[in-house]
C-alpha positions in Angstrom: 26.6 0.5 -12.5 24.5 2.5 -10.1 21.2 3.6 -11.6 20.7 7.4 -12.0 18.2 9.0 -9.7 15.1 10.1 -11.7 14.4 13.9 -11.4 10.8 13.3 -10.3 9.5 10.4 -8.3 6.6 8.7 -10.0 4.4 6.0 -8.4 3.6 3.1 -10.7 0.6 1.0 -9.7 0.1 -2.5 -10.9 -3.6 -1.9 -10.7 -5.6 -4.9 -11.8 -5.9 -6.4 -8.3 -4.5 -3.6 -6.1 -6.6 -3.1 -3.0 -4.9 0.2 -2.0 -5.4 2.5 -5.0 -7.4 5.1 -3.0 -4.7 5.3 -0.4 -2.1 5.7 -3.1 -4.0 8.6 -4.6 -4.3 10.4 -1.3 -0.6 10.0 -0.3 0.5 11.0 -3.8 -1.7 14.1 -3.7 -0.3 15.1 -0.3 3.3 14.8 -1.7 2.5 16.2 -5.1 3.7 13.1 -6.9 2.4 11.8 -10.3 0.8 8.4 -10.4 0.7 5.9 -13.3 -2.2 3.5 -12.8 -1.4 0.5 -15.2 -3.8 -2.3 -16.0 -4.4 -4.7 -18.8 -7.5 -2.9 -19.9 -9.6 0.1 -18.9 -9.6 1.0 -15.2 -11.4 3.9 -13.5 -9.2 6.5 -11.9 -10.1 9.9 -10.3 -10.2 12.9 -12.6 -6.9 14.4 -11.5 -4.1 15.7 -13.8 -1.5 14.0 -11.6 -3.1 10.5 -12.1 -2.4 8.9 -15.5 -4.4 5.9 -16.6 -2.6 3.3 -18.8 -4.4 0.5 -20.5 -1.3 -1.6 -21.4 -3.2 -4.2 -23.4 -4.5 -7.6 -22.8 -1.3 -9.5 -23.7 0.3 -11.7 -21.1 2.2 -9.5 -18.7 1.5 -6.3 -20.8 1.0 -4.2 -17.7 4.0 -5.6 -16.0 6.2 -5.0 -19.0 5.0 -1.4 -19.3 5.9 -0.7 -15.7 9.2 -2.5 -15.8 10.3 -0.6 -18.9 9.8 2.8 -17.1 10.4 2.4 -13.4 13.8 3.3 -12.1 15.8 4.7 -9.3 13.7 7.3 -7.4 10.4 5.7 -8.5 8.0 3.7 -6.4 6.2 0.6 -7.7 3.2 -0.9 -5.9 2.7 -4.5 -6.8 2.1 -8.0 -5.3 3.5 -9.6 -8.5 6.9 -11.1 -7.4 8.5 -11.3 -10.9 7.5 -7.7 -11.6 8.9 -6.7 -8.2 12.1 -8.4 -9.1 12.5 -6.6 -12.4 11.8 -3.2 -10.8 14.1 -3.8 -7.8 16.9 -4.6 -10.3 16.1 -1.4 -12.2 16.6 0.6 -8.9 13.0 1.3 -8.1 11.5 1.1 -4.6 8.9 -1.7 -4.6 6.1 -2.1 -2.0 3.4 -4.8 -1.8 -0.1 -3.6 -1.0 0.3 -5.1 2.4 3.2 -2.8 3.1 6.0 -5.4 2.6 8.9 -3.8 0.9 10.9 -5.8 -1.7 14.6 -5.2 -1.7 17.7 -6.5 -3.4 18.3 -8.5 -0.2 14.9 -10.1 -0.1 13.7 -10.5 -3.7 15.8 -13.6 -4.5 14.4 -15.6 -1.7 10.9 -14.3 -2.3 11.1 -15.3 -6.0 12.5 -18.7 -5.1 9.6 -19.4 -2.7 7.1 -18.2 -5.2 8.5 -20.5 -7.9 8.5 -23.4 -5.4 4.9 -22.8 -4.6 4.0 -22.6 -8.3 5.8 -25.9 -8.9 4.0 -27.6 -5.9 0.6 -26.3 -7.2 1.2 -27.5 -10.7 2.1 -31.0 -9.4 -1.3 -31.2 -7.6 -0.2 -30.2 -4.1 -2.8 -28.1 -2.2 -0.9 -25.1 -0.8 -3.6 -22.6 -0.1 -3.6 -19.1 -1.3 -2.4 -15.8 0.2 -3.9 -14.6 3.4 -6.8 -12.2 3.1 -6.2 -8.4 3.1 -6.8 -7.0 6.6 -7.1 -3.4 8.0 -3.6 -3.8 9.5 -2.2 -4.5 6.0 -3.7 -1.1 4.8 -2.1 0.7 7.8 1.3 -1.0 7.2 1.1 -0.1 3.5 0.4 3.6 4.3 3.3 3.7 6.7 5.7 2.0 4.2 4.6 4.3 1.3 5.1 7.4 3.4 8.5 6.3 4.7 9.6 5.4 1.2 8.6 8.8 -0.2 10.4 10.6 2.6 13.6 8.4 2.1 13.6 9.2 -1.6 13.1 12.9 -0.9 16.1 12.9 1.5 18.3 11.0 -1.1 17.3 13.5 -3.7 18.1 16.5 -1.4 21.5 14.9 -0.4 22.3 14.3 -4.1 21.5 17.9 -5.0 23.6 19.2 -2.0 26.6 17.1 -3.1 26.4 18.4 -6.6 26.3 22.0 -5.5 29.6 21.6 -3.5 
């Protein structure tokens, strides 16, 4: 079954460790899109009626569950959490990591498998290192990916409206 396109694109931010929140706010404001900033507990957001702050609770994966239950086709999720990305991709949402890497149906399976392998290696005592540091080029790649994703969704929505009018 193909997910139904949401009438309004919303950007969901897995905010606890997101290094590009300010960039998201600027791009969302430019496009007039609402943003849900979701964290386990209180997180500071700009005083803007288009930015919603959600304290999902301190339970394990509370913020992830909150986002996954709401994100769907036509929405954008910003996260570096691979299991959350997988859940949102399956729901039809566009998912982008803070470094600009898009997650898709084609890539999420392998990405999840590598993540699980690395988790298993670390739990067995293997030293695998962590993710590389966040660099200025990552911020630039993210901004480009977010803007392209918004424009693609807007084109899909316009095409969908045009088809329904015929």
